[in-house]
BALO-517970 format. One record per residue (C-alpha): x negated, y, z. Coordinates in steps of 0.25 Angstrom, whole numbers, plus 2048, in hexadecimal, padded with zeros to 3 digits. Layout:
residues N
+-----+-----+-----+
!  px !  py !  pz !
+-----+-----+-----+
!   X !   Y !   Z !
...
+-----+-----+-----+
***
This chain:
residues 436
+-----+-----+-----+
!  px !  py !  pz !
+-----+-----+-----+
! 800 ! 800 ! 800 !
! 7F5 ! 80A ! 803 !
! 7EE ! 806 ! 7F6 !
! 7FB ! 80A ! 7EF !
! 7FC ! 817 ! 7F6 !
! 7EE ! 81B ! 7F3 !
! 7F0 ! 818 ! 7E4 !
! 7FD ! 820 ! 7E4 !
! 7F6 ! 82B ! 7EA !
! 7EA ! 82B ! 7E0 !
! 7F4 ! 82B ! 7D5 !
! 7FD ! 836 ! 7DB !
! 7F1 ! 83F ! 7DE !
! 7EB ! 83C ! 7D0 !
! 7F8 ! 840 ! 7CA !
! 7F9 ! 84D ! 7D2 !
! 7EA ! 851 ! 7CE !
! 7EE ! 84E ! 7BF !
! 7F9 ! 858 ! 7C0 !
! 7F2 ! 862 ! 7C9 !
! 7E8 ! 864 ! 7BD !
! 7ED ! 86C ! 7B2 !
! 7F5 ! 864 ! 7A8 !
! 7F3 ! 86B ! 79A !
! 7FA ! 867 ! 78D !
! 7F0 ! 867 ! 781 !
! 7F2 ! 863 ! 773 !
! 7E7 ! 85C ! 76A !
! 7E6 ! 868 ! 761 !
! 7E3 ! 871 ! 76D !
! 7D8 ! 868 ! 772 !
! 7D2 ! 868 ! 764 !
! 7D2 ! 877 ! 763 !
! 7CD ! 87A ! 771 !
! 7C2 ! 86F ! 76F !
! 7BD ! 876 ! 762 !
! 7BD ! 883 ! 768 !
! 7B7 ! 880 ! 776 !
! 7B0 ! 872 ! 775 !
! 7A1 ! 873 ! 77A !
! 79C ! 869 ! 770 !
! 7A1 ! 871 ! 765 !
! 79C ! 87D ! 76A !
! 78E ! 877 ! 76B !
! 78F ! 872 ! 75D !
! 792 ! 881 ! 759 !
! 786 ! 886 ! 760 !
! 77E ! 87B ! 759 !
! 783 ! 881 ! 74C !
! 77F ! 88F ! 751 !
! 771 ! 88A ! 754 !
! 76F ! 884 ! 746 !
! 775 ! 891 ! 740 !
! 76A ! 899 ! 748 !
! 75F ! 88F ! 743 !
! 764 ! 892 ! 734 !
! 764 ! 8A1 ! 736 !
! 756 ! 8A0 ! 73B !
! 752 ! 89B ! 72D !
! 755 ! 8A8 ! 727 !
! 747 ! 8AB ! 72A !
! 743 ! 8A3 ! 71E !
! 749 ! 8AF ! 715 !
! 74A ! 8BB ! 71E !
! 73E ! 8C4 ! 722 !
! 738 ! 8C5 ! 730 !
! 737 ! 8D3 ! 735 !
! 730 ! 8D8 ! 741 !
! 72C ! 8E5 ! 748 !
! 721 ! 8E7 ! 752 !
! 71C ! 8F4 ! 759 !
! 70E ! 8F3 ! 75F !
! 706 ! 8FD ! 768 !
! 6F7 ! 8FC ! 76B !
! 6EC ! 904 ! 772 !
! 6DE ! 8FF ! 76E !
! 6CF ! 902 ! 76E !
! 6CC ! 8F7 ! 766 !
! 6C4 ! 8FC ! 75A !
! 6CB ! 8F4 ! 74F !
! 6D9 ! 8F6 ! 755 !
! 6D7 ! 905 ! 757 !
! 6D1 ! 907 ! 749 !
! 6DC ! 8FF ! 743 !
! 6E7 ! 906 ! 74B !
! 6E2 ! 914 ! 746 !
! 6E2 ! 90E ! 738 !
! 6F0 ! 909 ! 739 !
! 6F4 ! 917 ! 73F !
! 6EE ! 91E ! 733 !
! 6E6 ! 927 ! 73D !
! 6D8 ! 923 ! 739 !
! 6CE ! 92F ! 738 !
! 6BF ! 930 ! 733 !
! 6BB ! 931 ! 742 !
! 6C1 ! 923 ! 745 !
! 6B6 ! 91D ! 73C !
! 6AC ! 921 ! 746 !
! 6A5 ! 914 ! 74A !
! 6A5 ! 919 ! 759 !
! 6B4 ! 91B ! 759 !
! 6B6 ! 90E ! 751 !
! 6AE ! 906 ! 75B !
! 6B4 ! 90D ! 767 !
! 6C2 ! 912 ! 764 !
! 6CA ! 91A ! 76D !
! 6D8 ! 914 ! 772 !
! 6E1 ! 913 ! 766 !
! 6F0 ! 910 ! 766 !
! 6F8 ! 90A ! 75B !
! 707 ! 908 ! 75A !
! 70B ! 8FF ! 74F !
! 719 ! 8FC ! 749 !
! 71A ! 8F0 ! 740 !
! 725 ! 8EB ! 738 !
! 723 ! 8DD ! 732 !
! 72B ! 8D5 ! 728 !
! 728 ! 8C6 ! 724 !
! 730 ! 8C1 ! 718 !
! 730 ! 8B2 ! 714 !
! 72F ! 8B0 ! 705 !
! 72C ! 8A1 ! 703 !
! 72F ! 897 ! 70F !
! 734 ! 88A ! 709 !
! 734 ! 882 ! 716 !
! 73C ! 88D ! 71D !
! 747 ! 88C ! 712 !
! 749 ! 87D ! 715 !
! 749 ! 87F ! 724 !
! 754 ! 889 ! 721 !
! 75C ! 87F ! 719 !
! 75A ! 875 ! 725 !
! 760 ! 87F ! 72E !
! 76C ! 881 ! 725 !
! 76E ! 872 ! 725 !
! 76E ! 872 ! 734 !
! 777 ! 87D ! 735 !
! 781 ! 876 ! 72B !
! 780 ! 869 ! 733 !
! 783 ! 870 ! 740 !
! 790 ! 876 ! 739 !
! 794 ! 868 ! 735 !
! 790 ! 862 ! 743 !
! 799 ! 86D ! 74A !
! 7A4 ! 869 ! 741 !
! 7A2 ! 85A ! 744 !
! 7A2 ! 85E ! 753 !
! 7AF ! 865 ! 751 !
! 7B5 ! 858 ! 74A !
! 7B0 ! 84F ! 755 !
! 7B6 ! 859 ! 760 !
! 7C3 ! 858 ! 759 !
! 7C2 ! 849 ! 759 !
! 7BE ! 848 ! 768 !
! 7C9 ! 852 ! 76C !
! 7D3 ! 849 ! 764 !
! 7CE ! 83D ! 76C !
! 7CE ! 844 ! 779 !
! 7DC ! 848 ! 777 !
! 7E1 ! 83A ! 773 !
! 7DA ! 835 ! 780 !
! 7E2 ! 83F ! 788 !
! 7EF ! 83B ! 780 !
! 7EC ! 82C ! 783 !
! 7E9 ! 82F ! 792 !
! 7F7 ! 836 ! 793 !
! 7FE ! 82A ! 78C !
! 7F7 ! 821 ! 796 !
! 7FC ! 829 ! 7A2 !
! 80A ! 829 ! 79C !
! 80A ! 81A ! 79A !
! 805 ! 817 ! 7A8 !
! 80F ! 821 ! 7AE !
! 81A ! 819 ! 7A7 !
! 814 ! 80C ! 7AB !
! 813 ! 811 ! 7B9 !
! 821 ! 815 ! 7BA !
! 825 ! 807 ! 7B4 !
! 81C ! 800 ! 7BE !
! 823 ! 808 ! 7C9 !
! 830 ! 804 ! 7C4 !
! 82C ! 7F5 ! 7C4 !
! 826 ! 7F7 ! 7D2 !
! 834 ! 7FC ! 7D7 !
! 83B ! 7F1 ! 7D0 !
! 832 ! 7E7 ! 7D6 !
! 833 ! 7ED ! 7E4 !
! 843 ! 7EC ! 7E3 !
! 842 ! 7DD ! 7DE !
! 838 ! 7DA ! 7E9 !
! 842 ! 7E0 ! 7F3 !
! 84D ! 7D8 ! 7ED !
! 844 ! 7CB ! 7EE !
! 843 ! 7C9 ! 7DF !
! 834 ! 7CC ! 7DF !
! 828 ! 7C8 ! 7E8 !
! 81F ! 7D2 ! 7EF !
! 813 ! 7CE ! 7E5 !
! 81C ! 7D3 ! 7D9 !
! 81E ! 7E0 ! 7DF !
! 80F ! 7E1 ! 7E2 !
! 80C ! 7DE ! 7D3 !
! 814 ! 7EA ! 7CF !
! 80D ! 7F3 ! 7DA !
! 800 ! 7EF ! 7D4 !
! 804 ! 7F2 ! 7C6 !
! 809 ! 800 ! 7CB !
! 7FC ! 803 ! 7D1 !
! 7F4 ! 7FE ! 7C4 !
! 7FD ! 808 ! 7BC !
! 7FA ! 813 ! 7C6 !
! 7EB ! 811 ! 7C4 !
! 7EC ! 811 ! 7B5 !
! 7F4 ! 81E ! 7B6 !
! 7EA ! 824 ! 7BE !
! 7DF ! 820 ! 7B4 !
! 7E7 ! 825 ! 7A9 !
! 7E9 ! 833 ! 7AF !
! 7DA ! 833 ! 7B1 !
! 7D8 ! 831 ! 7A2 !
! 7E1 ! 83D ! 7A0 !
! 7D8 ! 846 ! 7A8 !
! 7CB ! 840 ! 7A1 !
! 7D1 ! 843 ! 793 !
! 7D5 ! 851 ! 798 !
! 7C7 ! 854 ! 79D !
! 7C1 ! 84F ! 790 !
! 7CA ! 858 ! 788 !
! 7C6 ! 864 ! 791 !
! 7B8 ! 861 ! 78E !
! 7BA ! 861 ! 77F !
! 7C1 ! 86E ! 780 !
! 7B8 ! 874 ! 78A !
! 7C2 ! 876 ! 794 !
! 7BE ! 877 ! 7A3 !
! 7CC ! 876 ! 7A9 !
! 7CF ! 869 ! 7B0 !
! 7DC ! 867 ! 7A9 !
! 7E4 ! 85A ! 7A5 !
! 7E8 ! 85B ! 796 !
! 7F5 ! 856 ! 791 !
! 7F6 ! 853 ! 782 !
! 802 ! 859 ! 77B !
! 800 ! 850 ! 76F !
! 804 ! 841 ! 772 !
! 7FC ! 835 ! 76F !
! 802 ! 830 ! 762 !
! 7FC ! 828 ! 756 !
! 7F5 ! 832 ! 74D !
! 7F7 ! 831 ! 73E !
! 7EA ! 835 ! 738 !
! 7E8 ! 832 ! 729 !
! 7E2 ! 825 ! 726 !
! 7D4 ! 825 ! 721 !
! 7D1 ! 817 ! 71D !
! 7C8 ! 81A ! 711 !
! 7C0 ! 825 ! 717 !
! 7B1 ! 826 ! 719 !
! 7A8 ! 82E ! 721 !
! 7A6 ! 83B ! 719 !
! 798 ! 841 ! 718 !
! 79E ! 84E ! 719 !
! 7A2 ! 84C ! 727 !
! 79D ! 857 ! 72F !
! 793 ! 84F ! 738 !
! 78E ! 847 ! 72C !
! 78C ! 853 ! 724 !
! 785 ! 85A ! 72F !
! 77B ! 84E ! 730 !
! 778 ! 850 ! 721 !
! 775 ! 85E ! 723 !
! 76C ! 85B ! 72E !
! 765 ! 851 ! 725 !
! 763 ! 85C ! 71B !
! 75D ! 865 ! 725 !
! 753 ! 85B ! 728 !
! 750 ! 85A ! 719 !
! 74E ! 869 ! 718 !
! 745 ! 869 ! 724 !
! 73D ! 85E ! 71E !
! 73B ! 866 ! 711 !
! 738 ! 872 ! 719 !
! 72C ! 86B ! 720 !
! 727 ! 866 ! 712 !
! 727 ! 875 ! 70D !
! 71F ! 87A ! 719 !
! 713 ! 875 ! 710 !
! 716 ! 880 ! 707 !
! 711 ! 88F ! 709 !
! 71B ! 89A ! 70E !
! 71B ! 8A8 ! 708 !
! 71F ! 8B4 ! 711 !
! 71F ! 8C3 ! 70F !
! 71B ! 8CC ! 71A !
! 71B ! 8DB ! 71C !
! 719 ! 8E5 ! 727 !
! 71A ! 8F4 ! 72A !
! 712 ! 8FB ! 735 !
! 712 ! 908 ! 73C !
! 706 ! 90D ! 744 !
! 704 ! 919 ! 74D !
! 6FC ! 91D ! 75A !
! 708 ! 922 ! 761 !
! 713 ! 919 ! 765 !
! 720 ! 918 ! 75D !
! 71A ! 91F ! 751 !
! 715 ! 91A ! 744 !
! 70E ! 924 ! 73B !
! 706 ! 91A ! 734 !
! 70B ! 90E ! 72D !
! 708 ! 902 ! 723 !
! 70E ! 8F5 ! 71E !
! 70A ! 8E7 ! 719 !
! 711 ! 8DE ! 70F !
! 70C ! 8D1 ! 70B !
! 70F ! 8C2 ! 709 !
! 70A ! 8B6 ! 70F !
! 709 ! 8A8 ! 709 !
! 707 ! 89E ! 715 !
! 703 ! 88F ! 712 !
! 6FF ! 886 ! 71D !
! 6F7 ! 87B ! 716 !
! 6F5 ! 872 ! 721 !
! 6FA ! 871 ! 72F !
! 6F4 ! 865 ! 735 !
! 6FF ! 85A ! 732 !
! 70A ! 862 ! 739 !
! 712 ! 865 ! 72C !
! 710 ! 857 ! 727 !
! 716 ! 851 ! 733 !
! 721 ! 85B ! 734 !
! 725 ! 858 ! 726 !
! 725 ! 849 ! 729 !
! 72E ! 84B ! 735 !
! 738 ! 854 ! 72E !
! 739 ! 849 ! 722 !
! 73B ! 83E ! 72D !
! 746 ! 847 ! 733 !
! 74D ! 849 ! 726 !
! 74C ! 83A ! 723 !
! 752 ! 837 ! 731 !
! 75D ! 840 ! 72F !
! 761 ! 839 ! 722 !
! 762 ! 82C ! 729 !
! 76A ! 831 ! 734 !
! 774 ! 837 ! 72A !
! 776 ! 82A ! 723 !
! 777 ! 823 ! 731 !
! 781 ! 82D ! 736 !
! 78A ! 82B ! 729 !
! 789 ! 81C ! 72A !
! 78D ! 81D ! 739 !
! 798 ! 826 ! 736 !
! 79E ! 81C ! 72B !
! 79C ! 811 ! 736 !
! 7A4 ! 819 ! 740 !
! 7AF ! 81C ! 735 !
! 7B1 ! 80D ! 733 !
! 7B2 ! 80A ! 742 !
! 7BC ! 816 ! 743 !
! 7C5 ! 810 ! 737 !
! 7C5 ! 802 ! 73E !
! 7C8 ! 808 ! 74B !
! 7D4 ! 80F ! 745 !
! 7D9 ! 802 ! 73F !
! 7D7 ! 7FB ! 74C !
! 7DF ! 806 ! 753 !
! 7EA ! 806 ! 749 !
! 7EC ! 7F7 ! 74B !
! 7EB ! 7F8 ! 75A !
! 7F5 ! 803 ! 75A !
! 7FF ! 7FA ! 753 !
! 7FD ! 7EE ! 75C !
! 7FD ! 7F6 ! 769 !
! 80A ! 7FD ! 765 !
! 810 ! 7EF ! 763 !
! 80B ! 7EA ! 770 !
! 810 ! 7F6 ! 777 !
! 81E ! 7F3 ! 772 !
! 81E ! 7E5 ! 776 !
! 818 ! 7E7 ! 784 !
! 823 ! 7F2 ! 786 !
! 82E ! 7E8 ! 782 !
! 828 ! 7DD ! 78A !
! 828 ! 7E6 ! 796 !
! 836 ! 7EA ! 794 !
! 83A ! 7DC ! 794 !
! 833 ! 7D8 ! 7A1 !
! 838 ! 7E4 ! 7A8 !
! 846 ! 7E0 ! 7A5 !
! 843 ! 7D2 ! 7A9 !
! 83C ! 7D6 ! 7B6 !
! 849 ! 7DE ! 7BA !
! 851 ! 7D2 ! 7B8 !
! 847 ! 7CA ! 7C1 !
! 843 ! 7C1 ! 7B5 !
! 834 ! 7C6 ! 7B3 !
! 828 ! 7C5 ! 7BC !
! 822 ! 7D2 ! 7C2 !
! 814 ! 7CE ! 7BD !
! 81A ! 7CD ! 7AF !
! 821 ! 7DA ! 7AF !
! 814 ! 7E1 ! 7B4 !
! 80C ! 7DA ! 7A9 !
! 816 ! 7DF ! 79F !
! 816 ! 7ED ! 7A4 !
! 806 ! 7ED ! 7A5 !
! 806 ! 7E8 ! 796 !
! 80F ! 7F3 ! 792 !
! 807 ! 7FE ! 799 !
! 7FA ! 7F9 ! 793 !
! 800 ! 7F8 ! 785 !
! 806 ! 806 ! 785 !
! 7F8 ! 80B ! 78A !
! 7F1 ! 803 ! 77F !
! 7FB ! 808 ! 775 !
! 7F7 ! 817 ! 778 !
! 7E9 ! 813 ! 779 !
! 7EA ! 80D ! 76B !
! 7F1 ! 81A ! 765 !
! 7E5 ! 822 ! 76B !
! 7DB ! 818 ! 764 !
! 7E2 ! 819 ! 757 !
! 7E3 ! 828 ! 757 !
! 7D4 ! 829 ! 75C !
! 7D0 ! 820 ! 750 !
! 7D7 ! 829 ! 746 !
! 7D1 ! 836 ! 74C !
! 7C3 ! 830 ! 74C !
! 7C5 ! 82B ! 73E !
! 7C9 ! 839 ! 73A !
! 7BD ! 83F ! 741 !
! 7B3 ! 835 ! 73A !
! 7B9 ! 839 ! 72C !
! 7BA ! 848 ! 72E !
! 7B2 ! 850 ! 724 !
+-----+-----+-----+
***
């Protein structure tokens, strides 16, 4: 008796706690919309794209000039620096060529303003690095798209799990009510002398079992709600209630479809492989010379923030590193190996995706067949339970047989809704695998 009281109190308190939390109705479309807006993984994916975009924008340096400005002030008695400073300031006089002054100059001040520009002209390895960065940026766009597709699939799955959890609660509530009715009927028959105490105890045990199952089902509702909160980045501790019922989905049949190479994640891997290809070309082209133009404009004076004297320099520089130990050879071999590896990984990923599609098709067929069988089994178990209840009321049926029929019906009803979930999941997953 004490055990029954404890179980009753646990169930009662759990029910109060469940209702104490905010019960919030929510539709599947609302969950999808909020997830796309607020999901953390999707935000991370968008920032990954921003990183790739920033890397690509850095490669504009292959074509655009590098412009800088410096301002320098010095005070010196160094003979060479003193003479050169006066020369730059255009203030040399005949007296400055006096050997004594040349060797022992007085303190000379020089203030120089320098504007400098460097313009790349021929930089073939940089061009291919720019192409690689563009490939990477394109891959991140597609990867973000695929992350969004996966998020929508995961939201649909989580929402269906929430629907299934509520179905389980409803079934077990109905089963508990039926079990309590059977318990009352058994107690009445026991008082009338038609049943033994052991039969009543069997009914009580069954009631306790259903209460335990109901408590577990309520926990599944909380777990499903918490996962949806995680997907939509909601910190509130709420219990969601689906406004869309768990029904059999009717997604168009895709028996003859194959994995498309235009699927976002597959296309992203192709672009990533192209990026490695361009990096490999870039490393090969480092053996060729680079040509850059340069120029500068200077202002000089012996007073700060003035520039009475000026001059400029323009030119071009051809730079050709003929040998750098074995560093460039090793780097070229490494980038070539990375490119070959990326091609193998791409082929493997496509093959693995095709294998996953075949498994998904078989899972859909299995779920469809299972749905037909569980639907038939549910109908038969319901009829069997109805017959046994009628016979039990007339005293023609054993208590154990009635409990067995009631247990089977409850299990078949739960199995039926579980199969609907599996069938819907198989369709949604198949649609995810074949989305372009």
